[in-house]
C-alpha positions as CSV (number, residue, x, y, z in Angstrom):
1,M,48.8,168.7,-60.4
2,S,48.0,171.4,-57.9
3,T,44.4,172.6,-57.7
4,T,42.9,175.6,-56.1
5,G,39.6,175.7,-54.2
6,K,37.2,172.9,-53.6
7,S,37.1,169.8,-55.9
8,A,34.9,170.0,-58.9
9,S,31.4,168.8,-58.2
10,S,29.7,166.1,-60.4
11,H,26.9,166.8,-62.7
12,T,23.7,168.2,-61.2
13,D,20.5,167.6,-63.2
14,G,19.0,170.8,-64.4
15,E,22.0,173.0,-64.1
16,Q,21.6,175.4,-67.0
17,K,24.4,175.5,-69.5
18,L,25.5,179.0,-70.6
19,W,25.2,177.8,-74.2
20,G,22.1,175.5,-73.8
21,G,19.4,177.4,-75.7
22,R,19.8,175.3,-78.9
23,F,19.7,171.9,-77.1
24,D,16.6,169.8,-76.2
25,E,18.2,167.5,-73.7
26,N,20.8,167.5,-71.0
27,T,24.3,166.4,-71.8
28,D,25.0,162.8,-70.9
29,A,26.6,162.6,-67.4
30,F,29.5,160.6,-68.7
31,V,30.0,162.9,-71.7
32,E,29.8,165.9,-69.4
33,A,32.7,164.6,-67.2
34,F,34.6,163.3,-70.3
35,T,34.6,166.6,-72.0
36,A,35.2,168.8,-69.0
37,S,38.5,170.5,-68.4
38,V,37.9,172.2,-65.2
39,L,39.8,169.6,-63.2
40,F,43.1,170.9,-64.7
41,D,42.5,174.3,-66.3
42,Q,41.3,175.8,-63.0
43,R,45.0,176.7,-62.4
44,M,44.5,179.5,-64.9
45,Y,42.0,181.3,-62.8
46,K,44.2,184.4,-62.3
47,Q,44.8,184.7,-66.0
48,D,41.1,184.2,-66.8
49,I,40.1,186.9,-64.3
50,A,42.8,189.3,-65.5
51,G,41.6,188.8,-69.1
52,S,38.0,189.3,-68.2
53,K,38.8,192.6,-66.4
54,A,40.7,193.9,-69.3
55,H,37.9,192.9,-71.7
56,A,35.3,194.6,-69.6
57,T,37.4,197.8,-69.3
58,M,37.9,197.8,-73.1
59,L,34.2,197.4,-73.7
60,S,33.4,200.3,-71.5
61,K,36.0,202.6,-73.2
62,V,34.4,201.9,-76.6
63,G,30.9,202.4,-75.3
64,V,29.6,198.8,-75.3
65,L,29.4,198.5,-71.5
66,S,28.4,201.1,-68.9
67,Q,30.9,202.1,-66.2
68,E,28.4,200.8,-63.7
69,D,28.5,197.3,-65.3
70,V,32.3,197.4,-65.4
71,N,32.5,198.3,-61.7
72,L,30.2,195.4,-60.8
73,I,32.2,193.0,-63.0
74,H,35.5,194.0,-61.5
75,G,34.2,193.8,-58.0
76,G,32.6,190.5,-58.6
77,L,35.7,189.1,-60.2
78,D,37.8,190.3,-57.2
79,K,35.4,188.5,-54.9
80,I,35.6,185.3,-56.9
81,E,39.4,185.4,-56.9
82,R,39.5,185.8,-53.1
83,S,37.1,182.9,-52.8
84,I,39.3,180.7,-55.0
85,E,42.4,181.6,-53.1
86,A,40.7,180.9,-49.8
87,G,39.7,177.4,-51.1
88,E,36.0,178.2,-50.8
89,F,35.1,178.3,-54.5
90,E,32.8,175.5,-55.8
91,W,34.2,174.2,-59.1
92,S,31.6,172.4,-61.1
93,V,32.2,169.8,-63.9
94,A,28.8,170.7,-65.3
95,R,30.2,174.2,-66.1
96,E,33.0,172.5,-68.0
97,D,36.0,174.7,-67.6
98,V,37.6,177.6,-65.7
99,H,35.9,180.2,-67.9
100,M,32.3,179.0,-67.5
101,N,32.8,178.4,-63.8
102,I,34.0,181.9,-63.2
103,E,31.4,183.5,-65.5
104,A,28.5,181.6,-64.0
105,A,29.7,182.5,-60.5
106,L,30.0,186.1,-61.5
107,T,26.4,186.2,-62.9
108,Q,25.2,184.7,-59.6
109,H,26.9,187.4,-57.7
110,I,26.1,190.5,-59.8
111,G,23.2,189.5,-62.0
112,D,22.7,190.7,-65.6
113,A,26.0,192.7,-65.7
114,G,27.8,189.3,-65.5
115,K,25.9,188.1,-68.6
116,R,27.1,191.1,-70.5
117,L,30.8,190.3,-69.9
118,H,31.1,187.8,-72.7
119,T,30.0,190.4,-75.3
120,G,32.5,190.5,-78.2
121,R,34.5,187.4,-77.2
122,S,34.4,183.6,-77.3
123,R,35.9,180.9,-75.2
124,N,38.2,180.3,-78.2
125,D,40.0,183.6,-77.9
126,Q,39.6,183.6,-74.1
127,V,41.4,180.3,-73.6
128,A,44.1,181.2,-76.1
129,T,44.7,184.5,-74.1
130,D,44.7,182.7,-70.8
131,I,47.2,180.1,-71.9
132,R,49.6,182.8,-73.2
133,L,49.3,184.8,-70.0
134,Y,49.9,181.6,-67.9
135,L,52.9,180.6,-70.0
136,R,54.4,184.1,-69.9
137,M,54.3,183.8,-66.1
138,V,55.9,180.3,-66.2
139,C,58.6,181.6,-68.5
140,D,59.5,184.3,-66.0
141,Q,59.5,181.9,-63.1
142,A,61.6,179.4,-65.0
143,A,64.1,182.1,-66.1
144,A,64.5,183.2,-62.4
145,E,65.2,179.6,-61.4
146,L,67.6,179.1,-64.3
147,Q,69.5,182.3,-63.4
148,R,69.6,181.1,-59.8
149,L,71.1,177.8,-60.9
150,M,73.6,179.5,-63.2
151,E,74.7,181.8,-60.4
152,G,75.3,178.8,-58.2
153,L,77.2,177.1,-61.0
154,L,79.4,180.2,-61.4
155,S,80.1,180.2,-57.7
156,L,81.1,176.5,-57.7
157,A,83.2,177.0,-60.8
158,Q,85.0,180.0,-59.1
159,R,85.9,177.9,-56.1
160,N,87.3,175.2,-58.5
161,A,88.9,177.2,-61.2
162,S,92.3,175.4,-60.5
163,T,90.9,172.0,-59.4
164,I,92.4,169.5,-61.8
165,M,90.3,166.5,-63.0
166,P,90.4,164.2,-66.0
167,G,88.5,165.3,-69.1
168,F,86.8,162.4,-70.9
169,T,85.8,161.4,-74.4
170,H,84.0,158.0,-74.8
171,L,84.1,158.1,-70.9
172,Q,87.8,157.3,-71.3
173,T,90.5,159.6,-69.8
174,A,91.4,162.1,-72.5
175,Q,93.2,165.2,-71.2
176,P,93.4,167.1,-67.9
177,V,90.9,169.9,-67.4
178,T,89.8,171.9,-64.4
179,F,86.6,171.2,-62.6
180,G,85.7,174.9,-63.0
181,H,86.1,174.5,-66.8
182,H,83.9,171.5,-66.8
183,L,81.2,173.3,-64.9
184,M,81.4,176.2,-67.3
185,A,80.4,173.8,-70.0
186,W,77.2,173.2,-68.1
187,F,76.8,177.0,-67.8
188,E,76.9,177.3,-71.6
189,M,74.1,174.7,-72.0
190,L,72.0,176.6,-69.5
191,L,72.7,179.9,-71.1
192,R,71.3,178.6,-74.4
193,D,68.2,177.4,-72.5
194,L,67.7,180.8,-71.1
195,D,68.1,182.3,-74.5
196,R,65.5,179.9,-76.0
197,L,63.1,180.7,-73.1
198,S,63.5,184.4,-73.8
199,D,62.7,183.9,-77.5
200,T,59.7,181.8,-76.6
201,R,58.4,184.5,-74.3
202,K,58.8,187.1,-77.0
203,R,56.8,185.1,-79.6
204,L,54.0,184.1,-77.2
205,N,53.4,187.6,-76.0
206,Q,50.9,188.5,-78.7
207,M,47.3,188.8,-77.7
208,P,44.6,186.6,-79.3
209,L,41.7,188.4,-77.5
210,G,39.4,190.1,-79.9
211,A,39.5,187.2,-82.4
212,A,36.3,185.9,-80.9
213,A,35.3,182.5,-82.1
214,L,37.3,182.6,-85.4
215,A,36.3,185.7,-87.5
216,G,36.5,188.6,-85.1
217,T,33.5,190.5,-83.8
218,S,31.1,193.1,-85.2
219,Y,31.3,195.1,-81.9
220,P,33.5,198.2,-82.1
221,I,36.3,196.8,-80.0
222,D,39.8,198.3,-79.6
223,R,42.2,195.4,-79.1
224,N,45.1,197.8,-78.3
225,I,43.3,198.8,-75.0
226,S,43.2,195.2,-73.9
227,K,46.7,194.5,-75.1
228,D,48.1,197.4,-73.0
229,I,46.2,196.4,-69.9
230,L,47.4,192.8,-70.1
231,G,51.0,193.7,-71.0
232,F,51.1,192.0,-74.4
233,D,53.7,193.3,-77.0
234,G,51.2,193.2,-79.8
235,V,47.9,191.6,-81.1
236,C,47.6,188.5,-83.2
237,E,47.1,189.7,-86.7
238,N,44.8,187.0,-88.0
239,S,41.7,185.8,-86.2
240,L,41.7,182.3,-87.5
241,D,45.3,181.8,-86.5
242,A,44.8,183.6,-83.2
243,V,42.3,181.0,-81.8
244,S,43.9,177.9,-83.3
245,D,47.7,178.5,-82.9
246,R,49.5,176.5,-80.3
247,D,53.0,177.0,-81.7
248,F,53.9,178.9,-78.5
249,A,52.9,175.9,-76.3
250,I,54.9,173.5,-78.6
251,E,57.9,175.9,-78.5
252,F,57.7,176.1,-74.7
253,C,57.6,172.3,-74.5
254,S,60.6,172.1,-76.8
255,C,62.5,174.5,-74.7
256,T,61.6,172.4,-71.6
257,A,62.6,169.2,-73.3
258,I,66.0,170.6,-74.3
259,C,66.6,172.0,-70.9
260,L,65.7,168.7,-69.2
261,M,68.0,166.9,-71.6
262,H,70.8,169.2,-70.4
263,L,69.9,168.6,-66.7
264,S,69.8,164.9,-67.4
265,R,73.3,165.0,-68.8
266,M,74.5,166.8,-65.8
267,S,72.6,164.4,-63.6
268,E,74.3,161.4,-65.3
269,E,77.7,163.0,-64.4
270,L,76.7,163.7,-60.9
271,V,75.5,160.1,-60.4
272,L,78.8,158.8,-61.7
273,W,80.9,161.3,-59.7
274,T,79.2,160.4,-56.4
275,S,79.9,156.7,-56.9
276,A,82.7,155.0,-54.9
277,Q,84.4,154.2,-58.3
278,F,84.8,157.9,-59.1
279,N,84.4,159.7,-55.7
280,F,84.8,163.1,-57.4
281,I,82.1,164.9,-55.5
282,E,80.0,164.8,-52.3
283,L,76.3,165.8,-52.3
284,P,74.9,167.1,-49.1
285,D,72.7,164.6,-47.2
286,R,69.6,166.7,-47.7
287,F,69.7,165.9,-51.4
288,C,70.2,162.1,-51.0
289,T,68.4,159.2,-49.4
290,G,69.4,155.9,-47.9
291,S,68.6,152.3,-48.5
292,S,66.0,150.3,-46.6
293,I,68.3,147.3,-46.4
294,M,71.9,148.5,-47.0
295,P,72.9,150.9,-44.2
296,Q,76.0,152.2,-46.0
297,K,74.1,153.6,-49.0
298,K,73.8,157.2,-49.8
299,N,71.8,157.5,-53.0
300,P,71.9,160.6,-55.3
301,D,68.1,160.6,-55.6
302,V,67.7,164.2,-56.8
303,P,69.9,163.9,-59.9
304,E,68.5,160.4,-60.6
305,L,64.9,161.7,-60.5
306,V,65.7,164.7,-62.6
307,R,67.3,162.3,-65.2
308,G,64.1,160.3,-65.1
309,K,61.8,163.2,-65.4
310,S,63.4,164.3,-68.7
311,G,61.5,161.5,-70.4
312,R,58.1,162.9,-69.6
313,T,59.0,166.3,-71.1
314,F,60.1,164.6,-74.3
315,G,56.7,162.8,-74.4
316,N,54.8,166.0,-73.7
317,L,56.5,167.7,-76.7
318,I,55.6,164.7,-79.0
319,S,52.0,164.8,-77.6
320,L,51.5,168.4,-78.6
321,L,53.1,168.0,-82.0
322,T,50.8,165.0,-82.7
323,L,47.8,166.9,-81.3
324,M,48.2,169.7,-83.8
325,K,49.4,168.0,-86.9
326,G,46.0,167.0,-88.3
327,Q,43.8,170.0,-87.3
328,P,42.1,172.1,-89.9
329,L,41.5,175.8,-89.1
330,A,40.2,177.1,-86.8
331,Y,39.6,175.9,-83.2
332,N,38.8,172.3,-82.5
333,K,37.9,170.4,-79.3
334,D,41.2,168.5,-79.7
335,N,42.9,171.6,-78.4
336,Q,41.6,170.9,-74.9
337,E,44.3,168.2,-74.8
338,D,47.0,170.8,-75.0
339,K,46.8,171.8,-71.4
340,E,47.7,168.7,-69.4
341,P,51.1,168.0,-71.2
342,L,51.8,171.7,-71.2
343,F,51.1,172.1,-67.5
344,D,53.1,168.9,-66.7
345,S,56.1,170.3,-68.6
346,A,55.8,173.6,-66.8
347,D,55.6,171.8,-63.4
348,T,58.5,169.5,-64.2
349,L,60.7,172.3,-65.5
350,L,60.1,174.5,-62.4
351,G,60.6,171.6,-60.0
352,C,63.8,170.3,-61.6
353,L,65.3,173.8,-61.9
354,R,64.5,174.5,-58.2
355,A,66.1,171.2,-57.1
356,F,69.3,171.9,-59.1
357,A,69.5,175.5,-58.1
358,D,69.3,174.4,-54.4
359,M,71.8,171.5,-54.8
360,V,74.5,172.7,-57.2
361,P,76.1,175.4,-55.0
362,A,76.3,172.9,-52.1
363,I,78.4,170.4,-54.1
364,N,81.8,169.5,-52.5
365,A,84.6,168.6,-54.8
366,N,87.0,165.8,-53.7
367,T,90.0,167.5,-55.1
368,D,92.5,164.7,-54.2
369,A,90.4,162.0,-55.9
370,M,90.0,164.2,-59.0
371,R,93.7,164.8,-59.3
372,D,94.6,161.2,-58.7
373,A,92.2,160.2,-61.5
374,A,93.7,162.8,-63.8
375,A,97.2,161.4,-63.2
376,K,96.1,158.0,-64.6
377,G,95.2,157.0,-68.1
378,F,98.1,158.9,-69.8
379,S,96.1,162.1,-69.8
380,T,99.2,164.2,-70.8
381,A,99.9,162.1,-74.0
382,T,98.7,164.9,-76.3
383,D,101.0,167.4,-74.4
384,L,103.9,165.1,-75.2
385,A,102.9,165.0,-78.9
386,D,102.6,168.8,-78.9
387,Y,106.0,169.1,-77.3
388,L,107.6,166.9,-80.0
389,V,105.9,169.0,-82.7
390,G,107.4,172.1,-81.1
391,K,110.8,170.4,-81.5
392,G,110.3,170.1,-85.2
393,L,108.7,166.6,-85.5
394,A,105.7,166.2,-87.8
395,F,102.5,165.7,-85.8
396,R,101.8,162.2,-87.3
397,D,105.3,161.1,-86.4
398,A,104.9,162.6,-82.9
399,H,101.6,160.7,-82.5
400,E,103.4,157.4,-83.3
401,V,106.3,158.2,-80.8
402,V,103.8,158.9,-78.0
403,G,101.8,155.8,-78.9
404,L,104.9,153.7,-78.4
405,A,105.7,155.4,-75.1
406,V,102.1,154.8,-73.9
407,R,102.4,151.1,-74.9
408,H,105.5,150.9,-72.8
409,G,103.7,152.6,-69.9
410,V,100.8,150.2,-70.1
411,E,103.2,147.2,-70.1
412,N,105.1,148.5,-67.1
413,N,102.4,150.2,-65.2
414,L,104.0,153.6,-65.6
415,D,102.4,157.0,-66.5
416,L,104.4,159.2,-68.8
417,A,105.4,161.6,-66.0
418,E,106.8,158.6,-64.1
419,M,109.2,157.5,-66.8
420,D,112.8,158.8,-66.5
421,L,114.4,160.9,-69.2
422,T,116.5,158.0,-70.6
423,T,113.3,155.9,-71.1
424,L,111.5,158.8,-72.9
425,Q,114.6,159.4,-75.1
426,S,114.5,155.8,-76.2
427,F,111.4,156.7,-78.2
428,S,112.8,160.0,-79.5
429,E,116.2,161.5,-79.1
430,I,114.9,165.0,-79.4
431,I,113.2,164.8,-76.0
432,G,115.0,166.9,-73.4
433,D,114.7,167.3,-69.7
434,D,112.3,170.2,-70.3
435,V,109.8,167.6,-71.2
436,F,108.7,167.2,-67.6
437,D,107.3,170.8,-67.6
438,V,104.6,169.7,-70.0
439,L,104.0,166.2,-68.5
440,T,102.8,167.7,-65.2
441,L,99.0,168.1,-64.8
442,E,99.4,171.8,-63.9
443,G,101.6,172.4,-67.0
444,S,99.0,170.7,-69.2
445,V,96.0,172.8,-68.1
446,T,97.9,176.0,-67.9
447,S,99.1,175.6,-71.5
448,R,95.5,175.8,-72.8
449,N,95.6,179.6,-72.2
450,H,93.2,181.0,-74.8
451,V,89.5,181.9,-74.8
452,G,87.5,178.7,-74.2
453,G,90.5,176.9,-72.9
454,T,90.9,175.1,-69.5
455,A,93.7,177.3,-68.1
456,P,92.7,178.5,-64.6
457,A,93.2,182.1,-65.8
458,Q,90.8,181.5,-68.7
459,V,88.2,179.9,-66.4
460,E,88.3,183.0,-64.1
461,A,87.9,185.3,-67.1
462,A,85.0,183.1,-68.5
463,I,83.2,183.4,-65.2
464,E,83.4,187.2,-65.2
465,R,82.1,187.3,-68.8
466,A,79.4,184.8,-68.0
467,R,77.8,187.0,-65.3
468,I,77.5,189.8,-67.9
469,R,76.2,187.5,-70.6
470,M,73.6,186.0,-68.4
471,Q,72.0,189.3,-67.4
472,A,71.8,190.3,-71.1
473,V,69.9,187.2,-72.3
474,Y,66.5,187.2,-70.7
475,I,64.2,190.2,-71.3
476,S,60.8,190.1,-69.5
């Protein structure tokens, strides 16, 4: 986890809590460290400061704070933000979290005006607002990386719209396809991920601020002012739900898990394809590592690591679902445990997308190896069956004829295209010399000439449509 500023200091006896008036003794030092979240939630400092500025501005517009106080608060928060970004800010475990650290520092800088900032709000609606602002930023960053990856994928598919490779089912050779068509299947997965991310952003962009601890506030606040300043689409309608809801975090982790599942599937294929047994593609050296003992090795570490990282995002999703399943309304301390899995999923998603966006456009296809593999395994068997159906044979009868021909090929180490006409006619007399038009790899892929098919012309058309579809999906 990345942190900003100096490490959080340990408990200092006598440091006054901002909530300490009701208590007769200091918090136990272990409990203080155990319950603190500042070591990980300090990454939300920008969102916390933005939320505080918006809240102060709103309070001044409704007459609760003076403009002088607001000017002091904004200036003090700006100074704190610069201090954090310069690595000079002293984070304190005794102050528990990012919110209290910043508020205490603000009061130290500007005096009583800093104490008035928290009027009409609670840490409950404050943290809910901060997380939503933070996740909104992450969604936009992830969408940008996804789109960069998808553009790279389209570029690679364009270069390989006519590159023939075997298509697989059960990891067995099935029918010839083009590499470009295969890559466009990846694109469809990622487009759904982008769409899900867009939906998640839309639902999370509702503002909890103003819900206070759980019941709202008696101050004459105007939540729409804060909403507009912070760029939310609307306000959360129910104060109890506003402070306790973490559906948006669960939904983001679900999107992340699904996206990493897709990247893991792609990684599995990349790992297979770089092996000597397949030799379909070459990854640039900068995305691979060597072996400490075997000098010939070139290991596809980036896709292997992405494949491995998918597991942690699945775990984070389950963690959040489990965290929330037993909680009564409204806010509970359990919810402090939402941040670490959420932040880990965000970091993992952004890192994996960046790695793939850098790597995918640089993939080199070994076209000869792909074609050679497609020529094996009787990949045009279905084309022969379709040919026989076109000659008037029922499909089930055609299926049996081709099965007999394949058995002959296996026994004699011959592919269908390598058999002479006399041999093929021994299985069905309706086979003519035009059969070789459909038994070629080019003939096979070209015949799938419909929307969604593997014909090179259809791949080219799909790529053009994909660029338009991608731009229409994500709305920030």
